[in-house]
Backbone as CSV, one residue per row, in Angstrom:
resi,resn,N_x,N_y,N_z,CA_x,CA_y,CA_z,C_x,C_y,C_z
1,UNK,-71.871,83.927,-34.903,-71.435,82.861,-34.100,-72.068,82.899,-32.782
2,UNK,-72.527,81.814,-32.259,-73.216,81.757,-30.981,-72.245,81.246,-29.944
3,UNK,-71.882,82.095,-28.963,-70.995,81.714,-27.874,-71.786,81.315,-26.699
4,UNK,-71.651,80.041,-26.261,-72.370,79.700,-25.064,-71.508,79.546,-23.831
5,UNK,-70.147,79.336,-24.127,-69.176,79.167,-23.061,-67.850,79.644,-23.503
6,UNK,-67.117,80.301,-22.619,-65.712,80.670,-22.988,-64.822,80.061,-21.978
7,UNK,-63.538,80.017,-22.407,-62.456,79.567,-21.579,-61.341,80.531,-21.581
8,UNK,-60.703,80.797,-20.408,-59.553,81.576,-20.352,-58.313,80.664,-20.403
9,UNK,-57.429,80.932,-21.354,-56.235,80.112,-21.403,-55.038,81.026,-21.483
10,UNK,-53.899,80.329,-21.186,-52.567,80.994,-21.329,-51.707,80.173,-22.250
11,UNK,-51.229,80.800,-23.342,-50.341,80.049,-24.201,-49.205,80.957,-24.622
12,UNK,-48.113,80.276,-25.025,-47.023,81.044,-25.504,-46.870,80.794,-26.951
13,UNK,-47.000,81.795,-27.711,-47.011,81.737,-29.211,-45.875,82.640,-29.771
14,UNK,-45.345,82.196,-30.931,-44.369,83.145,-31.569,-44.914,84.523,-31.916
15,UNK,-44.263,85.552,-31.362,-44.723,86.931,-31.581,-44.888,87.242,-33.028
16,UNK,-43.969,86.780,-33.939,-44.044,87.167,-35.357,-45.288,86.526,-36.009
17,UNK,-45.770,85.381,-35.547,-46.929,84.790,-36.023,-48.156,85.592,-35.619
18,UNK,-48.213,85.983,-34.412,-49.338,86.780,-33.924,-49.417,88.181,-34.703
19,UNK,-48.227,88.788,-34.787,-48.241,90.086,-35.521,-48.597,89.970,-37.003
20,UNK,-48.073,88.822,-37.643,-48.479,88.626,-38.988,-49.962,88.268,-39.183
21,UNK,-50.534,87.526,-38.284,-51.950,87.260,-38.341,-52.755,88.477,-38.091
22,UNK,-52.402,89.279,-37.153,-53.164,90.479,-36.790,-53.093,91.512,-37.928
23,UNK,-51.951,91.604,-38.582,-51.861,92.512,-39.720,-52.778,92.007,-40.902
24,UNK,-52.912,90.715,-41.023,-53.843,90.186,-42.043,-55.341,90.489,-41.703
25,UNK,-55.684,90.187,-40.433,-57.090,90.313,-40.037,-57.446,91.738,-39.799
26,UNK,-56.529,92.574,-39.292,-56.781,93.921,-38.857,-57.635,93.886,-37.570
27,UNK,-57.633,92.826,-36.867,-58.423,92.754,-35.639,-57.510,92.595,-34.402
28,UNK,-58.069,92.685,-33.205,-57.278,92.509,-32.014,-56.879,91.122,-31.770
29,UNK,-56.081,90.814,-30.788,-55.523,89.487,-30.538,-56.591,88.466,-30.334
30,UNK,-57.591,88.709,-29.508,-58.580,87.773,-29.167,-59.440,87.484,-30.451
31,UNK,-59.813,88.446,-31.187,-60.574,88.220,-32.429,-59.704,87.417,-33.498
32,UNK,-58.461,87.723,-33.565,-57.597,87.077,-34.494,-57.458,85.644,-34.200
33,UNK,-57.255,85.270,-32.932,-57.102,83.879,-32.513,-58.458,83.101,-32.660
34,UNK,-59.550,83.799,-32.327,-60.870,83.178,-32.576,-61.135,82.938,-34.017
35,UNK,-60.762,83.853,-34.837,-60.902,83.645,-36.277,-60.105,82.457,-36.776
36,UNK,-58.933,82.367,-36.278,-58.023,81.212,-36.715,-58.616,79.887,-36.283
37,UNK,-59.184,79.859,-35.113,-59.793,78.581,-34.674,-61.056,78.220,-35.418
38,UNK,-61.788,79.255,-35.731,-62.992,79.112,-36.593,-62.551,78.561,-37.970
39,UNK,-61.559,79.081,-38.509,-61.059,78.629,-39.895,-60.645,77.153,-39.854
40,UNK,-60.008,76.738,-38.749,-59.574,75.391,-38.593,-60.884,74.431,-38.555
41,UNK,-61.842,74.799,-37.822,-63.060,74.015,-37.727,-63.785,74.011,-39.122
42,UNK,-63.864,75.147,-39.788,-64.405,75.278,-41.141,-63.672,74.321,-42.138
43,UNK,-62.393,74.310,-42.055,-61.593,73.506,-43.018,-61.885,71.977,-42.746
44,UNK,-62.087,71.682,-41.455,-62.425,70.208,-41.219,-63.800,69.903,-41.814
45,UNK,-64.754,70.755,-41.608,-66.109,70.538,-42.121,-66.038,70.484,-43.621
46,UNK,-65.280,71.352,-44.274,-65.165,71.402,-45.754,-64.533,70.068,-46.224
47,UNK,-63.537,69.629,-45.578,-62.864,68.379,-45.984,-63.773,67.202,-45.771
48,UNK,-64.583,67.199,-44.721,-65.553,66.130,-44.546,-66.602,66.094,-45.648
49,UNK,-66.982,67.253,-46.100,-67.998,67.371,-47.189,-67.307,66.929,-48.517
50,UNK,-66.095,67.210,-48.712,-65.377,66.780,-49.940,-65.264,65.259,-49.995
51,UNK,-65.122,64.693,-48.862,-64.947,63.245,-48.770,-66.289,62.544,-49.182
52,UNK,-67.418,63.212,-49.036,-68.692,62.679,-49.402,-69.053,62.890,-50.907
53,UNK,-68.219,63.585,-51.576,-68.487,63.859,-53.006,-68.665,62.591,-53.842
54,UNK,-69.759,62.570,-54.491,-70.096,61.374,-55.453,-70.731,60.255,-54.620
55,UNK,-70.857,60.336,-53.359,-71.394,59.237,-52.491,-72.895,59.291,-52.349
56,UNK,-73.497,60.372,-52.758,-74.960,60.520,-52.558,-75.709,60.481,-53.967
57,UNK,-76.696,59.612,-54.067,-77.432,59.492,-55.257,-78.712,60.354,-55.190
58,UNK,-78.800,61.368,-56.059,-79.982,62.221,-56.057,-81.113,61.501,-56.732
59,UNK,-82.323,61.794,-56.202,-83.541,61.142,-56.728,-84.132,62.034,-57.816
60,UNK,-83.693,63.197,-58.044,-84.204,64.162,-59.015,-83.087,64.465,-60.059
61,UNK,-83.496,64.531,-61.304,-82.535,64.692,-62.339,-82.173,66.174,-62.508
62,UNK,-81.002,66.410,-63.105,-80.634,67.800,-63.367,-81.549,68.563,-64.312
63,UNK,-82.128,67.805,-65.268,-83.129,68.347,-66.224,-84.370,68.843,-65.473
64,UNK,-84.796,68.099,-64.544,-86.010,68.506,-63.709,-85.643,69.731,-62.861
65,UNK,-84.444,69.741,-62.381,-84.042,70.965,-61.592,-84.077,72.220,-62.429
66,UNK,-83.542,72.042,-63.704,-83.410,73.196,-64.620,-84.791,73.679,-65.076
67,UNK,-85.800,72.727,-65.129,-87.111,73.122,-65.595,-87.742,74.042,-64.579
68,UNK,-87.335,74.019,-63.341,-87.991,74.824,-62.315,-87.557,76.211,-62.301
69,UNK,-86.564,76.581,-63.199,-86.092,77.959,-63.195,-87.072,79.044,-63.546
């Protein structure tokens, strides 16, 4: 991950959620929160890709792709 800019923030979060998340990741607080934010962004990108399913017409057939093996 390429970090170009960081922000310092203060938030109040439920302690049990932080402890639970850290026990799953095995990482410190900053890394755990960063991982959670990355996962949210990845989920959005994944859902955007799913929405495109079946909307693109390929110009090459599956048979041609298999011949290239």
